[in-house]
C-alpha positions as CSV (number, residue, x, y, z in Angstrom):
1,M,267.0,-80.3,-115.7
2,K,265.2,-81.7,-112.9
3,A,263.6,-85.2,-112.8
4,L,260.9,-86.5,-110.3
5,I,260.9,-90.6,-110.3
6,I,257.5,-92.0,-108.8
7,G,258.3,-95.5,-107.4
8,C,261.8,-96.5,-105.9
9,G,261.5,-100.1,-106.3
10,S,264.2,-101.9,-108.4
11,I,263.2,-100.4,-111.7
12,G,262.9,-96.9,-110.2
13,Q,266.4,-97.1,-108.8
14,R,267.4,-98.3,-112.4
15,H,266.2,-94.9,-113.9
16,D,267.7,-93.2,-111.0
17,E,271.1,-94.7,-111.9
18,V,271.0,-94.1,-115.8
19,L,269.5,-90.7,-115.5
20,R,272.4,-89.4,-113.0
21,N,274.8,-91.0,-115.7
22,T,273.5,-89.0,-118.6
23,G,274.7,-86.0,-116.7
24,L,271.9,-83.9,-117.9
25,F,270.1,-83.4,-114.8
26,T,271.0,-81.3,-111.5
27,D,268.4,-83.1,-109.3
28,I,266.8,-86.3,-109.2
29,D,263.9,-86.6,-106.7
30,F,261.6,-89.5,-105.8
31,V,258.0,-90.3,-104.9
32,S,258.1,-93.3,-102.6
33,R,257.2,-94.8,-99.3
34,R,260.8,-95.8,-99.0
35,Q,263.2,-93.4,-97.7
36,Q,266.5,-92.8,-99.5
37,D,269.8,-91.7,-97.5
38,G,270.9,-88.2,-98.9
39,R,267.9,-87.9,-101.5
40,T,264.7,-85.8,-101.4
41,V,261.7,-88.3,-101.1
42,Y,258.0,-87.2,-101.0
43,A,255.4,-89.7,-99.7
44,S,253.0,-89.1,-102.5
45,L,252.5,-86.7,-105.6
46,P,250.1,-84.1,-104.1
47,E,253.2,-83.6,-101.3
48,V,255.5,-82.7,-103.8
49,K,256.7,-78.9,-103.4
50,D,256.3,-77.1,-106.7
51,I,255.7,-80.0,-108.9
52,N,256.2,-77.6,-111.9
53,R,260.2,-77.3,-111.0
54,Y,260.6,-80.7,-112.7
55,D,261.2,-81.2,-116.3
56,Y,261.0,-85.0,-116.6
57,F,259.0,-87.4,-115.0
58,V,259.4,-91.2,-114.6
59,I,256.4,-93.2,-113.3
60,A,258.2,-96.4,-112.0
61,S,255.4,-97.4,-109.5
62,E,253.5,-100.9,-109.7
63,T,251.4,-100.9,-112.7
64,S,247.8,-100.7,-110.6
65,K,249.2,-97.2,-109.7
66,H,250.1,-95.8,-113.1
67,Y,246.5,-94.6,-114.1
68,E,246.1,-92.4,-111.1
69,Q,249.6,-91.1,-111.2
70,L,249.6,-90.2,-114.9
71,V,246.2,-88.7,-114.7
72,W,247.5,-86.5,-111.7
73,L,250.5,-85.4,-113.6
74,D,248.6,-84.3,-116.7
75,S,246.1,-82.3,-114.7
76,N,248.9,-80.5,-112.6
77,V,251.8,-79.6,-115.0
78,S,252.1,-79.1,-118.7
79,G,254.5,-79.1,-121.6
80,R,256.4,-81.8,-119.9
81,T,257.8,-85.2,-120.9
82,I,256.6,-88.3,-118.9
83,M,258.2,-91.7,-119.1
84,C,255.6,-94.3,-117.9
85,E,256.7,-97.8,-117.1
86,K,255.2,-100.7,-119.3
87,P,252.3,-101.3,-119.5
88,L,250.6,-98.1,-119.3
89,F,247.7,-99.1,-117.2
90,A,246.5,-102.5,-115.4
91,D,242.8,-101.5,-116.1
92,G,240.1,-98.7,-116.2
93,V,239.2,-96.3,-119.0
94,L,242.1,-95.3,-121.2
95,P,242.3,-91.7,-120.6
96,E,243.1,-89.0,-122.9
97,I,246.7,-87.1,-122.1
98,R,246.1,-83.4,-123.4
99,N,248.8,-81.6,-121.6
100,N,252.1,-83.3,-121.9
101,R,254.2,-85.8,-123.9
102,V,253.9,-89.2,-122.7
103,F,256.0,-92.4,-123.8
104,A,255.7,-96.1,-122.4
105,G,258.8,-97.5,-121.1
106,Y,259.0,-100.4,-123.5
107,V,262.8,-100.5,-123.6
108,L,263.3,-103.3,-125.7
109,R,262.8,-101.5,-128.7
110,F,266.4,-100.1,-128.0
111,H,267.9,-103.5,-128.0
112,P,270.4,-103.8,-130.7
113,V,268.6,-107.0,-132.0
114,V,265.3,-105.6,-132.0
115,Q,266.6,-102.6,-133.7
116,E,268.5,-104.5,-136.4
117,L,265.5,-106.9,-136.9
118,R,263.5,-103.8,-137.8
119,R,265.8,-102.7,-140.2
120,I,265.7,-106.2,-142.0
121,L,262.1,-106.1,-142.0
122,S,261.5,-102.7,-143.0
123,G,259.4,-102.9,-146.4
124,K,259.1,-106.7,-146.3
125,P,255.7,-107.9,-145.1
126,V,255.8,-110.6,-142.7
127,I,253.5,-113.5,-143.8
128,S,254.3,-115.7,-140.3
129,A,256.0,-114.7,-137.2
130,N,256.5,-116.5,-133.7
131,V,257.4,-114.7,-130.6
132,I,258.2,-116.6,-127.5
133,C,259.3,-115.1,-123.8
134,A,259.8,-117.7,-121.3
135,S,261.1,-117.3,-117.8
136,Y,260.9,-118.3,-114.3
137,L,259.3,-115.8,-111.6
138,P,261.1,-116.9,-108.7
139,Q,264.4,-116.1,-110.4
140,W,263.3,-112.5,-111.6
141,R,264.3,-110.8,-108.5
142,K,267.1,-112.5,-106.5
143,D,266.8,-110.6,-103.3
144,R,263.0,-110.7,-102.9
145,D,260.5,-113.6,-102.4
146,Y,258.5,-113.6,-105.9
147,R,255.2,-114.1,-103.8
148,T,255.6,-110.6,-102.2
149,T,256.0,-108.7,-105.8
150,Y,253.3,-107.1,-107.5
151,S,253.9,-109.6,-110.5
152,A,252.4,-112.3,-108.2
153,K,249.2,-110.4,-107.3
154,A,246.3,-109.7,-110.0
155,A,245.3,-106.7,-107.9
156,E,248.4,-105.1,-108.4
157,G,248.8,-105.5,-112.1
158,G,250.7,-108.4,-112.2
159,G,250.5,-111.5,-114.4
160,A,252.2,-112.7,-117.6
161,L,250.1,-110.6,-119.9
162,L,251.0,-107.4,-118.5
163,D,254.4,-107.9,-117.1
164,L,255.7,-109.3,-120.5
165,S,253.8,-107.0,-122.9
166,H,257.1,-106.0,-124.3
167,E,256.4,-108.9,-126.6
168,I,253.1,-107.2,-127.8
169,D,254.8,-103.9,-128.4
170,Y,257.6,-104.9,-130.3
171,S,255.5,-107.3,-132.6
172,L,253.3,-104.5,-133.2
173,M,256.4,-102.3,-134.2
174,L,257.9,-105.0,-136.3
175,F,254.8,-106.7,-137.8
176,G,252.4,-103.7,-138.2
177,G,248.8,-103.1,-136.6
178,F,246.6,-106.4,-135.8
179,A,243.5,-106.8,-137.7
180,E,242.4,-109.5,-135.6
181,V,243.4,-110.8,-132.2
182,R,242.6,-113.9,-130.3
183,G,244.1,-115.0,-126.9
184,M,244.1,-116.8,-123.7
185,T,245.5,-116.4,-120.4
186,A,245.6,-119.1,-117.7
187,K,247.2,-120.1,-114.3
188,V,248.9,-123.7,-114.8
189,S,251.9,-123.9,-112.7
190,K,252.1,-124.5,-108.9
191,L,253.6,-121.1,-108.3
192,E,252.0,-119.1,-105.3
193,T,250.6,-116.1,-107.3
194,D,247.1,-115.5,-108.1
195,S,247.8,-114.0,-111.4
196,E,248.3,-115.6,-114.9
197,D,251.5,-117.2,-115.5
198,T,250.9,-118.1,-119.2
199,V,249.5,-116.4,-122.4
200,S,249.0,-117.4,-125.7
201,I,248.2,-115.1,-128.6
202,I,247.5,-115.3,-132.2
203,A,246.9,-112.1,-134.5
204,K,246.4,-111.6,-137.9
205,T,248.2,-108.5,-139.2
206,E,246.7,-105.9,-141.5
207,S,249.0,-107.0,-144.2
208,G,247.6,-110.5,-143.9
209,G,250.5,-112.0,-141.9
210,V,249.9,-114.6,-138.8
211,V,251.7,-113.6,-135.4
212,T,251.7,-116.1,-132.6
213,M,253.1,-115.0,-129.0
214,N,253.6,-117.1,-126.3
215,M,254.7,-115.6,-122.9
216,D,254.8,-117.3,-119.5
217,Y,256.5,-117.3,-115.9
218,I,257.2,-120.8,-115.6
219,S,260.1,-121.7,-117.9
220,R,263.2,-122.5,-115.9
221,I,265.1,-122.1,-119.2
222,P,265.1,-118.3,-120.2
223,V,263.8,-118.0,-123.8
224,R,263.3,-114.9,-125.9
225,K,263.2,-115.4,-129.4
226,I,261.6,-113.9,-132.4
227,L,261.2,-116.0,-135.6
228,A,259.8,-114.0,-138.8
229,H,259.2,-115.3,-142.3
230,T,258.8,-113.2,-145.4
231,D,258.4,-114.4,-149.0
232,E,262.3,-113.7,-149.2
233,F,263.7,-114.9,-146.3
234,T,263.6,-116.2,-142.7
235,V,265.2,-114.4,-139.6
236,S,265.6,-115.6,-136.0
237,A,266.2,-113.0,-133.5
238,D,267.6,-114.3,-130.0
239,I,267.4,-111.3,-127.5
240,I,268.9,-113.4,-124.4
241,E,271.9,-114.5,-126.8
242,N,272.3,-111.3,-128.6
243,R,272.1,-112.9,-132.0
244,I,270.5,-112.7,-135.4
245,E,270.6,-115.6,-137.8
246,F,269.5,-114.5,-141.5
247,C,268.7,-117.3,-144.2
248,G,267.8,-116.0,-147.6
249,Q,266.6,-117.7,-151.0
250,D,270.1,-119.0,-151.7
251,G,269.9,-121.1,-148.4
252,E,272.9,-119.5,-146.7
253,D,272.9,-118.7,-143.3
254,V,274.5,-115.5,-142.0
255,V,274.9,-115.2,-138.2
256,T,275.7,-111.6,-136.5
257,D,276.3,-111.6,-132.9
258,F,275.7,-108.2,-130.9
259,I,277.0,-106.7,-127.4
260,I,274.9,-104.9,-125.2
261,E,274.9,-103.7,-121.6
262,R,271.5,-103.6,-120.1
263,N,271.8,-99.7,-119.1
264,E,272.6,-98.7,-122.6
265,M,269.1,-99.3,-123.5
266,F,267.7,-97.4,-120.8
267,D,270.0,-94.6,-121.6
268,A,269.0,-94.5,-125.3
269,M,265.3,-94.7,-124.2
270,H,265.5,-91.5,-122.0
271,R,267.5,-89.6,-124.4
272,D,265.1,-90.4,-127.1
273,A,262.0,-89.1,-125.2
274,L,264.1,-86.2,-124.0
275,A,264.7,-85.4,-127.6
276,G,261.2,-85.4,-128.6
277,G,261.3,-89.3,-129.6
278,T,261.7,-91.0,-132.7
279,L,262.1,-94.5,-131.7
280,G,260.2,-94.7,-128.4
281,C,256.9,-96.1,-127.6
282,T,254.4,-93.2,-127.7
283,Y,251.4,-92.6,-125.8
284,A,249.0,-93.5,-128.9
285,E,251.2,-96.7,-129.5
286,G,251.1,-97.8,-125.6
287,L,247.3,-97.5,-126.1
288,E,247.3,-100.1,-129.1
289,V,249.2,-102.3,-126.7
290,M,246.7,-101.9,-124.2
291,K,243.9,-102.5,-126.8
292,V,245.4,-105.8,-127.4
293,I,245.7,-106.6,-123.5
294,R,242.0,-105.8,-123.3
295,T,240.8,-108.0,-125.9
296,V,242.8,-110.9,-124.3
297,Q,241.6,-110.2,-121.0
298,E,238.0,-110.1,-122.1
299,Q,238.3,-113.3,-124.3
300,S,240.1,-115.1,-121.0
301,R,237.0,-114.3,-118.5
């Protein structure tokens, strides 16, 4: 197979590393303004020679470019698989994809803690859940000034709501669809960004449960946790510490630790998409995430 990666920043290079290590591809080329030694790199999608020679596409560019690139691909190739980094879009009318199978790159679905939590909660209505994702933007990319990254620029699709939409995706997967959504975004810190650095969302699920989500760019202590309650048990999942704590009706705690290497999640995500997708975020599911994002954006204006 042959793959084309659109975008050659840190996430594009990670996708390249993972795809090369699968042994499934004879050629992996790039669309990027950056040249890569010994690699085929095109400046733009329309300049790609014989776009139909590629079997798999990965959109790993800035969020603000996803819309144009995905629409272009769907208009120029068919019957292919496209992995589009999360979130699907920054703005614009949500397009209908007619000719290809598209997945959104919500790789945390493949984290063993999230997978185990999904197993534990299967068939058990969640009556209340708290989700938190807290981190410090200047520490995200050690080799770059955070002020120059797209995350700091609203016009390029940055901001905590879009950047940290993993939490929205896995909340929809774990707790079910949202019947109601209320949310607020704000710029509260002295970080030199023009994008929001704090997001709070409260949603009522279709089964009647309540889910709160808090995401931010401002915490110097990284936190990524899920606390979920059913009528039978409480379960806590720590995605950073790779740990699940389960407490049932007898009051006894059971703690399970997991071992995970980050590229394993990306490998599993790509293999799942190439096999037709059983766990990955489908295009329809990615649009549901976008609907939540749009609702919060509108309520925050």
